[in-house]
KEDRENPA-515163 format. One line per 5 residues: number of its first residue (from 0); their letters; for each residue y, z, x of C-alpha. Coordinates in Angstrom, 3 decimals, padded with zeros to 6 digits. Last residue first. Layout:
NUM = a = Y,Z,X ~ ...;
//
This chain:
420 = xxxxx = 014.566,002.172,-061.705 ~ 012.929,003.810,-058.782 ~ 012.829,002.252,-055.350 ~ 009.409,002.455,-053.652 ~ 009.319,005.040,-050.886;
415 = xxxxx = 009.622,003.838,-047.314 ~ 006.306,003.198,-045.550 ~ 005.490,005.786,-042.910 ~ 006.372,004.759,-039.383 ~ 003.528,003.428,-037.277;
410 = xxxxx = 003.406,004.690,-033.745 ~ 002.313,001.923,-031.391 ~ 000.517,003.302,-028.347 ~ 002.450,002.976,-025.120 ~ 001.011,000.314,-022.778;
405 = xxxxx = -001.747,000.562,-020.189 ~ -002.961,-002.338,-018.028 ~ -001.090,-001.163,-014.937 ~ -002.931,002.161,-015.126 ~ -006.215,000.435,-014.271;
400 = xxxxx = -009.106,000.309,-016.767 ~ -010.828,003.079,-018.780 ~ -014.494,002.289,-019.519 ~ -015.840,005.664,-018.352 ~ -013.177,007.561,-020.306;
395 = xxxxx = -013.672,005.395,-023.413 ~ -017.291,006.673,-023.537 ~ -015.978,009.794,-025.243 ~ -018.961,011.860,-026.479 ~ -021.361,011.178,-023.591;
390 = xxxxx = -018.846,011.402,-020.723 ~ -017.325,014.498,-022.359 ~ -020.739,016.237,-022.478 ~ -021.531,015.473,-018.845 ~ -018.140,016.779,-017.756;
385 = xxxxx = -018.627,019.976,-019.777 ~ -021.972,020.649,-018.063 ~ -020.236,020.581,-014.666 ~ -017.586,023.032,-015.894 ~ -020.196,025.402,-017.366;
380 = xxxxx = -021.874,025.648,-013.951 ~ -018.550,026.506,-012.322 ~ -017.826,029.167,-014.937 ~ -021.221,030.784,-014.378 ~ -020.502,030.992,-010.653;
375 = xxxxx = -017.074,032.582,-011.216 ~ -018.100,035.205,-013.791 ~ -021.398,035.948,-012.046 ~ -019.487,036.742,-008.853 ~ -016.718,038.762,-010.540;
370 = xxxxx = -019.046,041.301,-012.203 ~ -020.995,041.117,-015.459 ~ -018.867,042.911,-018.064 ~ -015.532,043.435,-016.287 ~ -015.908,040.052,-014.578;
365 = xxxxx = -016.633,038.459,-017.962 ~ -013.454,039.994,-019.397 ~ -011.241,039.105,-016.430 ~ -012.585,035.551,-016.235 ~ -012.024,035.040,-019.955;
360 = xxxxx = -008.455,036.349,-019.621 ~ -007.789,034.017,-016.692 ~ -009.300,031.144,-018.661 ~ -007.022,032.116,-021.534 ~ -004.128,031.679,-019.099;
355 = xxxxx = -005.203,028.455,-017.428 ~ -006.754,026.936,-020.563 ~ -003.733,028.032,-022.599 ~ -001.379,026.059,-020.412 ~ -003.603,022.981,-020.276;
350 = xxxxx = -004.448,022.611,-023.955 ~ -001.220,023.902,-025.447 ~ 000.686,022.145,-022.654 ~ -000.807,018.790,-023.611 ~ 000.271,019.452,-027.178;
345 = xxxxx = 003.768,020.164,-025.888 ~ 003.736,016.997,-023.782 ~ 002.906,015.102,-026.992 ~ 005.888,016.643,-028.764 ~ 008.273,016.008,-025.870;
340 = xxxxx = 006.966,012.490,-025.254 ~ 007.420,011.396,-028.863 ~ 010.649,009.350,-028.569 ~ 009.438,007.951,-025.246 ~ 006.336,006.345,-026.780;
335 = xxxxx = 003.141,007.918,-025.360 ~ 000.471,005.893,-023.537 ~ 002.245,005.920,-020.171 ~ 003.175,009.619,-020.351 ~ -000.213,010.992,-021.344;
330 = xxxxx = -002.145,008.651,-019.064 ~ -000.030,009.467,-016.023 ~ -000.280,013.212,-016.614 ~ -004.067,013.053,-017.056 ~ -004.773,010.901,-014.016;
325 = xxxxx = -002.402,012.785,-011.705 ~ -003.585,016.237,-012.833 ~ -007.286,015.342,-012.603 ~ -006.869,014.009,-009.074 ~ -004.979,017.192,-008.179;
320 = xxxxx = -007.870,019.282,-009.510 ~ -010.235,017.710,-006.986 ~ -007.902,018.521,-004.100 ~ -007.203,022.035,-005.417 ~ -010.929,022.753,-005.709;
315 = xxxxx = -011.379,021.462,-002.163 ~ -008.846,024.001,-000.901 ~ -010.567,026.765,-002.864 ~ -013.846,025.794,-001.220 ~ -012.202,025.844,002.209;
310 = xxxxx = -010.657,029.277,001.564 ~ -014.021,030.687,000.480 ~ -015.726,029.224,003.561 ~ -013.098,030.789,005.845 ~ -013.169,034.175,004.078;
305 = xxxxx = -016.957,034.304,004.285 ~ -018.963,036.072,001.585 ~ -019.430,032.935,-000.509 ~ -021.383,032.845,-003.792 ~ -018.358,032.494,-006.092;
300 = xxxxx = -016.770,029.964,-003.742 ~ -019.942,027.835,-003.799 ~ -019.902,027.746,-007.613 ~ -016.215,026.810,-007.659 ~ -016.976,024.014,-005.185;
295 = xxxxx = -019.458,022.559,-007.683 ~ -017.157,022.788,-010.710 ~ -014.245,021.056,-008.994 ~ -016.561,018.320,-007.717 ~ -017.699,017.657,-011.279;
290 = xxxxx = -014.015,017.517,-012.274 ~ -013.320,014.920,-009.585 ~ -016.356,012.833,-010.542 ~ -015.154,012.611,-014.146 ~ -011.578,011.764,-013.128;
285 = xxxxx = -012.697,008.988,-010.756 ~ -014.702,007.427,-013.590 ~ -011.657,007.508,-015.875 ~ -009.242,006.266,-013.197 ~ -011.224,003.062,-012.553;
280 = xxxxx = -008.687,000.752,-010.841 ~ -006.640,003.550,-009.310 ~ -003.277,002.460,-007.909 ~ -003.347,001.380,-004.241 ~ -003.461,004.218,-001.701;
275 = xxxxx = -000.528,005.917,000.014 ~ 000.436,008.240,-002.848 ~ -003.205,009.089,-003.588 ~ -003.866,010.248,-000.022 ~ -000.667,012.296,000.058;
270 = xxxxx = -001.581,013.881,-003.266 ~ -005.055,014.733,-001.969 ~ -003.673,016.567,001.055 ~ -001.117,018.368,-001.088 ~ -003.778,019.432,-003.599;
265 = xxxxx = -005.996,020.803,-000.837 ~ -003.136,022.904,000.487 ~ -002.426,023.919,-003.121 ~ -005.945,025.188,-003.609 ~ -005.613,027.261,-000.397;
260 = xxxxx = -002.335,029.001,-001.305 ~ -003.906,031.633,-003.540 ~ -006.483,032.367,-000.849 ~ -003.677,032.500,001.700 ~ -001.715,035.054,-000.336;
255 = xxxxx = -004.843,037.099,-000.960 ~ -005.475,037.236,002.780 ~ -002.045,038.773,003.262 ~ -002.698,041.167,000.366 ~ -005.956,042.556,001.797;
250 = xxxxx = -008.712,040.614,003.606 ~ -011.841,042.518,002.528 ~ -013.810,039.418,001.414 ~ -015.674,041.107,-001.457 ~ -013.680,044.155,-002.595;
245 = xxxxx = -010.006,043.445,-001.869 ~ -009.619,039.663,-001.533 ~ -012.318,038.941,-004.127 ~ -010.763,041.432,-006.558 ~ -007.227,040.068,-006.035;
240 = xxxxx = -008.676,036.539,-006.421 ~ -009.990,037.209,-009.927 ~ -007.227,035.368,-011.797 ~ -007.608,032.348,-009.521 ~ -011.281,031.714,-010.272;
235 = xxxxx = -010.788,028.918,-012.796 ~ -013.936,027.023,-013.675 ~ -014.555,027.884,-017.307 ~ -011.117,027.506,-018.883 ~ -009.962,025.105,-016.158;
230 = xxxxx = -012.834,022.688,-016.783 ~ -012.683,023.343,-020.518 ~ -009.064,022.274,-020.915 ~ -009.218,019.492,-018.317 ~ -011.990,017.746,-020.206;
225 = xxxxx = -010.252,018.269,-023.541 ~ -007.034,016.761,-022.162 ~ -008.923,013.760,-020.800 ~ -010.800,013.150,-024.060 ~ -007.804,013.594,-026.365;
220 = xxxxx = -005.736,011.239,-024.215 ~ -008.503,008.601,-024.315 ~ -008.967,009.081,-028.044 ~ -005.404,008.407,-029.128 ~ -005.709,009.429,-032.808;
215 = xxxxx = -005.969,013.169,-032.203 ~ -003.250,013.040,-029.539 ~ -000.879,011.261,-031.933 ~ -001.700,013.619,-034.801 ~ -000.981,016.651,-032.646;
210 = xxxxx = 002.286,015.151,-031.440 ~ 003.336,014.322,-034.991 ~ 002.964,017.993,-035.943 ~ 006.669,018.846,-036.241 ~ 007.596,015.461,-037.681;
205 = xxxxx = 009.374,016.877,-040.761 ~ 011.290,019.376,-038.644 ~ 014.588,017.538,-038.650 ~ 016.031,014.391,-037.113 ~ 012.911,013.431,-035.200;
200 = xxxxx = 013.113,010.533,-032.726 ~ 011.356,007.412,-033.997 ~ 014.622,005.654,-034.820 ~ 015.696,006.094,-031.226 ~ 019.038,007.041,-029.696;
195 = xxxxx = 019.410,006.334,-025.969 ~ 018.982,009.450,-023.885 ~ 021.273,012.270,-022.824 ~ 021.399,014.890,-020.078 ~ 021.312,012.786,-016.949;
190 = xxxxx = 020.786,014.825,-013.751 ~ 023.748,016.352,-011.864 ~ 023.376,019.806,-013.523 ~ 019.590,020.057,-013.098 ~ 019.876,021.141,-009.457;
185 = xxxxx = 021.913,024.189,-010.496 ~ 019.296,025.392,-012.993 ~ 016.559,024.832,-010.420 ~ 018.461,027.068,-007.974 ~ 018.876,029.798,-010.592;
180 = xxxxx = 015.110,029.851,-011.139 ~ 014.625,030.178,-007.371 ~ 017.027,033.140,-007.251 ~ 015.093,034.865,-010.044 ~ 011.879,034.356,-008.069;
175 = xxxxx = 013.541,036.006,-005.058 ~ 014.367,039.015,-007.226 ~ 010.722,039.310,-008.277 ~ 009.790,039.299,-004.593 ~ 012.207,042.131,-003.805;
170 = xxxxx = 010.904,044.185,-006.736 ~ 007.398,044.261,-005.291 ~ 008.447,046.285,-002.271 ~ 008.175,044.910,001.282 ~ 005.841,045.400,004.251;
165 = xxxxx = 002.506,043.761,003.393 ~ 003.698,042.257,000.120 ~ 006.130,039.976,001.958 ~ 003.336,038.193,003.819 ~ 001.262,037.661,000.684;
160 = xxxxx = 004.313,036.504,-001.263 ~ 005.160,033.965,001.440 ~ 001.621,032.602,001.391 ~ 001.607,032.520,-002.428 ~ 004.940,030.644,-002.646;
155 = xxxxx = 004.573,028.296,000.335 ~ 001.240,026.867,-000.742 ~ 002.175,026.447,-004.399 ~ 005.466,024.926,-003.272 ~ 003.545,022.295,-001.345;
150 = xxxxx = 001.201,021.635,-004.254 ~ 004.033,021.292,-006.733 ~ 005.746,018.909,-004.326 ~ 002.550,016.855,-004.126 ~ 002.194,016.866,-007.909;
145 = xxxxx = 005.786,015.697,-008.220 ~ 005.008,013.045,-005.618 ~ 001.968,011.824,-007.586 ~ 003.773,011.964,-010.928 ~ 006.682,009.958,-009.462;
140 = xxxxx = 004.254,007.330,-008.124 ~ 002.675,007.060,-011.588 ~ 006.190,006.695,-013.010 ~ 007.360,003.899,-010.737 ~ 006.489,001.007,-013.085;
135 = xxxxx = 007.983,002.939,-016.025 ~ 011.385,003.209,-014.335 ~ 012.342,006.690,-013.099 ~ 014.319,009.636,-014.520 ~ 013.392,009.423,-018.205;
130 = xxxxx = 009.687,010.096,-017.544 ~ 010.733,013.298,-015.755 ~ 012.259,014.647,-018.962 ~ 009.031,014.383,-020.982 ~ 007.081,016.557,-018.563;
125 = xxxxx = 009.920,019.046,-018.168 ~ 010.936,019.402,-021.830 ~ 007.582,020.687,-023.060 ~ 007.105,022.781,-019.939 ~ 010.519,024.426,-020.248;
120 = xxxxx = 009.913,025.438,-023.867 ~ 006.615,027.093,-022.940 ~ 008.036,028.536,-019.701 ~ 010.776,030.353,-021.593 ~ 008.260,031.907,-023.991;
115 = xxxxx = 005.974,032.780,-021.077 ~ 008.831,034.624,-019.360 ~ 009.194,036.728,-022.495 ~ 005.430,037.431,-022.495 ~ 005.571,038.309,-018.799;
110 = xxxxx = 008.379,040.712,-019.671 ~ 006.187,042.496,-022.224 ~ 003.239,042.656,-019.822 ~ 005.423,044.198,-017.114 ~ 006.823,046.718,-019.601;
105 = xxxxx = 003.243,047.770,-020.361 ~ 002.881,048.804,-016.716 ~ 005.115,051.837,-017.421 ~ 008.108,052.100,-015.108 ~ 007.890,052.265,-011.336;
100 = xxxxx = 011.731,052.282,-011.230 ~ 011.848,049.416,-008.719 ~ 009.019,047.639,-010.566 ~ 010.823,047.805,-013.898 ~ 014.086,046.674,-012.261;
95 = xxxxx = 012.434,043.742,-010.492 ~ 010.715,042.762,-013.740 ~ 014.126,042.789,-015.469 ~ 015.505,040.410,-012.834 ~ 012.466,038.203,-013.351;
90 = xxxxx = 012.967,038.126,-017.129 ~ 016.658,037.249,-016.726 ~ 015.867,034.329,-014.401 ~ 013.161,033.057,-016.729 ~ 015.700,033.074,-019.574;
85 = xxxxx = 018.156,031.110,-017.430 ~ 015.475,028.621,-016.446 ~ 014.531,028.022,-020.079 ~ 018.186,027.376,-020.925 ~ 018.358,024.734,-018.194;
80 = xxxxx = 015.158,023.024,-019.304 ~ 016.283,022.850,-022.932 ~ 019.638,021.428,-021.832 ~ 017.947,018.776,-019.685 ~ 015.697,017.788,-022.571;
75 = xxxxx = 018.715,017.185,-024.779 ~ 017.720,018.090,-028.316 ~ 015.255,016.796,-030.945 ~ 012.482,015.542,-028.669 ~ 012.371,018.748,-026.581;
70 = xxxxx = 012.838,020.818,-029.768 ~ 009.734,019.219,-031.269 ~ 007.786,019.991,-028.112 ~ 008.890,023.616,-028.266 ~ 007.881,023.836,-031.947;
65 = xxxxx = 004.339,022.744,-030.932 ~ 004.191,024.985,-027.859 ~ 005.335,028.140,-029.684 ~ 002.325,030.144,-030.823 ~ -000.375,029.097,-028.392;
60 = xxxxx = 002.011,028.751,-025.472 ~ 003.649,032.099,-026.251 ~ 000.192,033.765,-026.372 ~ -000.972,032.332,-023.053 ~ 001.147,034.517,-020.762;
55 = xxxxx = 000.079,037.673,-022.586 ~ -003.557,036.602,-022.238 ~ -003.391,035.677,-018.564 ~ -001.947,039.037,-017.584 ~ -004.568,040.622,-019.844;
50 = xxxxx = -007.279,039.222,-017.579 ~ -005.858,041.113,-014.611 ~ -005.862,044.256,-016.761 ~ -009.538,043.611,-017.550 ~ -010.343,043.561,-013.845;
45 = xxxxx = -008.903,047.077,-013.622 ~ -007.695,049.031,-010.589 ~ -004.641,050.026,-012.657 ~ -001.696,050.299,-010.235 ~ -003.227,048.198,-007.478;
40 = xxxxx = -004.407,045.551,-009.935 ~ -001.065,045.409,-011.741 ~ 000.840,045.133,-008.461 ~ -001.501,042.494,-006.992 ~ -001.487,040.300,-010.082;
35 = xxxxx = 002.267,040.648,-010.529 ~ 002.887,039.793,-006.874 ~ 000.696,036.697,-006.803 ~ 002.227,035.336,-010.002 ~ 005.794,036.138,-008.927;
30 = xxxxx = 005.402,034.305,-005.643 ~ 003.891,031.352,-007.482 ~ 006.763,031.292,-009.965 ~ 009.348,031.450,-007.177 ~ 007.792,028.593,-005.222;
25 = xxxxx = 007.487,026.689,-008.506 ~ 011.237,026.942,-009.101 ~ 012.025,025.783,-005.577 ~ 009.985,022.589,-005.966 ~ 011.303,022.033,-009.496;
20 = xxxxx = 014.833,022.033,-008.152 ~ 014.050,019.595,-005.355 ~ 012.039,017.282,-007.629 ~ 014.756,017.195,-010.278 ~ 017.442,016.367,-007.726;
15 = xxxxx = 015.302,013.587,-006.205 ~ 014.424,012.249,-009.652 ~ 018.103,012.031,-010.543 ~ 018.828,010.052,-007.358 ~ 016.153,007.496,-008.291;
10 = xxxxx = 015.008,005.486,-005.284 ~ 012.688,008.395,-004.573 ~ 010.175,007.070,-007.130 ~ 009.418,004.059,-004.905 ~ 008.120,006.118,-001.977;
5 = xxxxx = 004.567,004.720,-001.682 ~ 005.809,001.349,-002.879 ~ 008.299,001.087,000.008 ~ 005.571,002.111,002.460 ~ 003.477,-000.884,001.399;
0 = x = 000.000,000.000,000.000;
//
C-alpha cells in the first residue's frame, strides 16, 4: 500500500484534532479504570466488588444508549461530546475528593455510574462524529488510526497508573483523568459542529428505535455485533487482573499496570499492520478467525503462572480484538446512512459497552463462585463456541466481500398518510 494511502485520514485537520483529544481522553480513562479497580480491591478484598464496578458502569449504557443515539442524531454531535467530557471531568474531580477523604466505597460506585452516563452519550456521538470528519473512502483508514491511537493510549494509561500507584495516592490519578477530559474538550472546539440538514434526521422522538430496527434488518451488522458481544462477555479477563496480579502472578500494582497495558500493545502492533496493508478482501472470514484466536489466548492466559507468558497472551488478545474492532466499526459506519449513524452507533454501544461491563460483572461473579482461573478458561472456551455458532447462523459473515463494495443501506421512509376529504 502506498504511504500516502496509509496516512490518508490525516489530510483532514478536524480528524487530527479529534484524534489528539481522544488519545488524551482514553489515557485518562485507562488510568482511572486501573486505579478504581486496584483501590476497590485493596479496600474490600472482594472479587464480587470488582464485578460490581462493571455492573454500575453498564447500567447507564443499558438504560440510556438508545436515547443517547437519538440525541446524537438530533443535536450537534460535537456539542454532545463536549458536554459529556465536562460531566466526566466533574465525576473524576469528585472521585479524587472521595478518595482523598477515604469516604465510603459506595460513593465510588455512584460516581462511576455518573461517569457511565456521560460516557454513554459521548460514545453515541463519538462514533458518528468521526464519520463526518473524513471522506467515505478514507473512513476505514481513519478507523484503523483511531484504533491505533486508542491502543497507544491504552498502553500509556495503565502503565502510567501502575507506576503512579506505587508511590502516589489514588486521588492524584483521578485528578489527572479530569485534566485529560478537559484536554479533549479543548481539542473539540476547532472541529466542525454542524452537518448538512437531512430529511432522514429525526425532528422529535418518533424515530427513537430506528437504530434498533436498522440493526435488526441489516443482518451482517447484527451478526458482527452479536459476535463481538458474546466474545467480550465470555472472554474478557480484564476485570480480574487485580486478582491475577496479586494472588497468582505476585507482581503488585506495577505489574498490574503492565498487564492492563499488554492488550493495547498488541492492538497497536496489529493496527500498524492493518494500516500498511491493502484493504481486507474477506473481512468476515478474517473476523471469525480473529475471535477464535482471542478465545484461545484467553484460555492460555487463564492457565498461565508466568508473568511473561500471561503478558504475551494478553498482548495477542489485544491484537486479535483490534481486528474485530476495525471490521465491526467499518461495517457499521459504511452500511449506515449518515442521518442514522448516532442511533446505530448507540445500538452498537449497547452491545459492545454492556458486553465489556456485564462481562466484568460475570467474571467477578464466576470468580467468586469458582475461582478466577475457571472463570477465565471457561470464558475462553465459550468464546470459541460462539464463533462456530455465528458462522452457522449468519452465513453472510463468511460471504462478506471487500469494504470497497459496501454502500449504505437504503432506509425507506414510511408512506405519507392518504389525504382525507
